[in-house]
C-alpha positions in Angstrom: 10.0 13.7 18.8 10.1 10.1 18.9 12.4 10.5 22.3 9.9 12.5 23.5 6.6 10.4 22.8 8.2 7.8 24.2 9.4 10.1 27.2 5.5 10.2 28.1 4.9 12.8 26.3 1.3 12.5 24.6 2.0 15.6 22.5 4.6 14.6 20.8 2.6 10.8 20.5 -0.1 13.5 19.1 2.2 14.9 17.0 3.5 11.4 15.4 0.2 10.4 14.7 -0.5 13.7 12.7 2.7 12.6 11.0 2.5 9.3 10.3 -1.6 8.7 9.3 -2.0 9.7 6.4 0.8 7.2 5.7 0.0 4.5 7.8 -3.5 4.3 6.1 -2.9 4.4 2.8 -0.5 1.3 3.9 -3.5 -0.4 4.7 -6.0 0.5 2.7 -3.6 -0.6 -0.8 -3.5 -4.1 1.7 -6.7 -4.5 3.0 -9.2 -2.5 0.2 -11.9 -1.5 1.9 -11.5 1.9 3.8 -13.0 0.7 7.1 -11.7 -2.0 7.4 -8.1 0.8 6.7 -9.5 3.0 9.5 -9.6 0.3 12.1 -6.2 -1.0 11.4 -5.1 2.5 11.0 -6.8 3.2 15.0 -5.2 0.0 16.4 -2.4 0.5 14.8 -1.5 3.7 16.6 -2.8 2.2 19.8 -0.3 -0.4 19.5 2.0 1.7 18.9 1.2 4.1 22.2 0.9 0.8 24.6 4.6 -0.7 23.3 5.9 2.9 23.0 8.1 2.1 26.0 9.6 -1.0 24.2 10.3 1.0 21.0 14.3 1.1 21.4 14.7 3.5 18.6 16.6 0.7 16.4 15.7 0.5 13.3 12.9 3.6 12.4 10.0 5.2 14.6 8.5 5.1 10.5 9.5 1.3 9.9 8.4 0.4 13.3 5.1 2.0 13.0 4.8 0.9 10.2 6.0 -3.4 10.9 2.7 -3.3 13.8 0.5 -1.7 10.6 1.6 -4.9 8.1 0.9 -7.6 11.2 -1.9 -6.2 11.8 -3.4 -6.0 8.4 -2.2 -10.1 7.6 -4.1 -11.3 11.4 -7.1 -8.7 9.6 -6.8 -10.5 6.2 -6.2 -14.0 8.3 -9.4 -13.2 10.9 -11.4 -12.5 8.1 -10.1 -15.5 5.9 -10.5 -13.2 2.2 -7.7 -12.7 -0.1 -6.9 -9.3 0.2 -9.3 -7.1 -2.1 -8.9 -3.8 -4.2 -12.3 -2.0 -3.9 -12.0 1.2 -5.5 -15.3 3.3 -4.1 -17.0 4.5 -7.0 -15.5 7.5 -9.0 -12.0 7.9 -6.3 -8.6 6.6 -7.6 -6.8 4.8 -4.8 -4.2 6.8 -5.4 -5.8 9.5 -4.3 -7.1 8.4 -1.3 -3.4 7.9 -0.2 -2.3 11.0 -1.8 -2.0 12.4 -5.5 -4.8 14.5 -7.2 -5.2 14.9 -10.4 -3.4 17.2 -12.4 -5.0 20.2 -13.1 -4.8 20.4 -16.5 -5.4 16.4 -17.0 -7.8 16.5 -19.6 -10.9 13.3 -19.3 -9.2 11.4 -21.8 -6.1 11.6 -19.8 -8.1 10.7 -16.5 -10.1 8.5 -17.8 -7.3 6.3 -19.1 -5.3 7.3 -15.7 -7.8 5.0 -13.1 -8.3 2.3 -15.6 -4.4 1.8 -15.5 -5.2 2.5 -11.4 -7.5 -0.1 -11.6 -5.7 -2.8 -13.6 -2.7 -2.5 -11.1 -5.1 -2.8 -8.1 -6.2 -6.1 -10.1 -2.5 -7.5 -10.7 -1.0 -6.5 -7.0 -3.9 -8.5 -5.5 -2.7 -11.4 -8.2 0.1 -11.7 -6.3 2.0 -13.1 -2.8 1.8 -11.6 0.3 6.0 -10.5 0.5 6.2 -8.8 -3.5 3.2 -6.9 -3.3 4.3 -6.1 0.8 7.8 -4.7 -0.6 5.9 -3.7 -3.5 3.8 -1.2 -1.6 6.3 0.2 0.7 9.0 0.8 -2.1 6.9 1.5 -4.9 4.2 3.4 -2.6 5.9 4.5 0.6 8.6 4.8 -0.9 10.8 3.0 2.2 14.7 2.7 0.8 15.7 -1.3 1.2 17.0 -1.1 4.3 14.4 0.1 5.6 12.1 -1.8 4.0 14.8 -5.4 5.9 14.0 -3.6 9.6 10.3 -3.4 8.5 10.0 -7.0 7.4 12.5 -8.4 9.6 13.9 -10.1 6.9 17.5 -9.9 5.0 18.6 -6.8 2.1 19.2 -9.5 -0.4 15.7 -11.8 0.1 13.5 -7.9 -0.3 15.3 -7.2 -3.0 14.3 -10.6 -4.6 10.8 -9.9 -4.1 10.4 -6.5 -4.8 12.4 -7.4 -8.2 10.2 -10.6 -9.3 7.0 -9.1 -7.7 7.4 -6.1 -10.1 8.2 -8.7 -12.8 5.0 -10.3 -12.8 3.2 -7.0 -12.9 4.4 -6.1 -15.6 4.2 -9.4 -17.5 0.1 -9.4 -16.4 -0.3 -6.0 -17.4 0.8 -6.5 -20.3 -0.6 -9.4 -20.8 -4.0 -7.7 -20.1 -3.3 -4.4 -22.2 -2.7 -6.8 -26.1 -6.2 -9.1 -24.1 -8.1 -5.5 -24.8 -6.3 -4.4 -28.0 -7.5 -7.9 -29.2 -10.9 -7.3 -27.9 -10.6 -3.7 -29.0 -9.9 -4.8 -32.3 -12.1 -7.9 -32.4 -15.1 -5.7 -32.2 -14.1 -3.3 -34.4 -13.0 -5.7 -37.1 -17.1 -6.5 -36.5 -19.0 -3.5 -36.8 -17.0 -2.8 -40.2 
């Protein structure tokens, strides 16, 4: 399909768009945190991919090339807006649901609330990570790329990708543990003061 698209077959390119639109939107949304910004970046990413197809040599996977275009556009968007990436969750929506997953049909209300609270905590902690670590985690954990695919996408050595991922996940785990401890302490203090 990629070969036909690079040869100028518009239907093949449209099939590539249909195949990759959702993962690319998820990547843009997780980087920018706003639906309208993510939609704009996705549109621009596919436009740039279409314009650059003749230059695509197939040295990397098409998906890695498309992820790189999207990440560069997100980085440019953030710089242009002169703001840190934010993770805004539309009212009543889990960011993971936006990208792909849906709540299990047997999920209780308590489980749904707990999952949404955890998603919000992860989103907040992710937003505080350095860009390189956040990007490595997004590509590995949320998009399922291999270490080599991430290295190809980011144009960096495999060892660098592994280091960024390990450090990012370590920081993320510590921040989440600290948040949970603070919340537990607040609940305990609230319960003790009400007794």
